[in-house]
C-alpha positions in Angstrom: 82.0 -18.4 23.6 81.8 -17.3 20.0 80.2 -20.7 19.3 77.9 -20.6 22.0 76.8 -17.1 21.0 76.5 -18.3 17.5 74.3 -20.9 18.3 72.4 -18.9 20.6 72.0 -16.4 17.6 70.7 -19.0 15.4 68.3 -20.2 17.8 67.3 -16.7 18.1 67.2 -16.5 14.3 65.2 -19.6 14.0 62.6 -18.5 16.6 62.3 -15.2 14.8 61.8 -17.0 11.5 59.0 -19.3 13.3 57.6 -16.1 14.8 57.2 -14.5 11.3 55.9 -17.7 9.6 53.1 -18.3 12.6 52.5 -14.5 11.8 52.3 -14.8 8.0 49.9 -17.6 8.5 47.9 -16.0 11.0 47.5 -13.0 8.9 46.6 -15.5 5.9 44.0 -17.0 8.0 42.7 -13.5 9.3 42.3 -12.3 5.6 40.7 -15.6 4.6 38.2 -15.1 7.3 37.8 -11.5 6.3 37.1 -12.6 2.5 34.5 -15.1 3.8 32.7 -12.3 6.0 32.6 -10.0 3.2 31.4 -12.8 0.6 28.5 -13.6 3.2 27.7 -9.9 3.7 27.6 -9.4 -0.2 25.5 -12.7 -0.4 23.0 -11.4 2.3 23.0 -8.2 0.6 22.3 -9.7 -2.8 19.4 -11.9 -1.0 18.1 -8.9 0.6 17.8 -6.8 -3.0 16.1 -10.1 -4.3 13.5 -9.8 -1.8 13.1 -6.3 -1.7 12.6 -6.3 -5.5 10.0 -9.1 -5.2 8.2 -7.3 -2.5 8.3 -4.1 -4.8 6.6 -6.0 -7.5 4.0 -7.3 -5.4 3.4 -3.7 -4.0 3.1 -2.4 -7.7 0.5 -5.1 -8.7 -1.5 -4.5 -5.2 -1.5 -0.7 -6.4 -2.6 -1.7 -9.8 -5.3 -3.4 -8.4 -6.4 -1.0 -6.0 -6.2 1.9 -8.6 -8.3 -0.2 -11.2 -10.8 -1.0 -8.3 -10.7 2.9 -7.6 -11.8 3.8 -11.2 -14.4 1.1 -11.1 -15.8 2.5 -7.9 -15.8 5.9 -9.1 -17.6 4.8 -12.3 -20.1 3.1 -10.3 -20.5 6.0 -8.0 -21.2 8.1 -11.1 -23.8 6.0 -12.2 -25.4 5.6 -8.6 -25.7 9.6 -8.4 -27.2 9.8 -11.8 -29.9 7.3 -10.5 -30.2 9.1 -7.5 -30.8 12.3 -9.3 -33.4 10.8 -11.6 -35.3 8.9 -8.7 -35.3 12.4 -6.9 -36.9 13.9 -9.9 -39.5 11.2 -10.3 -40.2 11.3 -6.5 -40.8 15.2 -6.9 -43.1 14.6 -9.9 -45.0 11.8 -7.9 -45.2 14.3 -5.0 -46.5 16.8 -7.3 -49.2 14.6 -8.6 -50.3 13.4 -5.1 -50.7 17.3 -4.1 -52.6 17.8 -7.0 -54.9 14.9 -6.3 -55.2 16.1 -2.9 -56.1 19.5 -3.8 -58.6 18.4 -6.2 -60.2 15.9 -3.7 -60.6 18.9 -1.5 -62.3 20.6 -4.4 -64.3 17.6 -4.8 -65.4 17.6 -1.0 -66.5 21.4 -1.4 -68.6 20.3 -4.5 -70.1 17.4 -2.4 -70.8 19.4 0.7 -72.4 22.1 -1.5 -71.2 24.8 1.3 -69.8 27.5 -1.0 -70.6 30.6 1.2 -71.2 32.8 -1.5 -68.8 31.0 -4.4 -71.5 29.2 -6.1 -71.3 31.6 -9.0 -67.8 30.6 -9.6 -68.8 26.9 -10.5 
């Protein structure tokens, strides 16, 4: 019985060794897959950083274009406001001239009609 017990024990030991080897191999494979996942995650993050940096550069460039356009439009608006002020002054002067002409036309009409109703001495 001793030899059968020893053979059984050796067989048991062999199974234990095989089980440990399979377990070690499984652990190695699991660790390899974990490293691959981590590397893929790192690669994905690196790619995302690159895309976001490119996007950031594009946004900065767009912002600079918009800021330059804003400065240009502000300058143009300032010029247009000055032109409006000048044209408003000119219009007012022309309106004053028209009012003066109209008032002298009324005066000349009085002269033409000759009806001064007692104001003859003034002219």
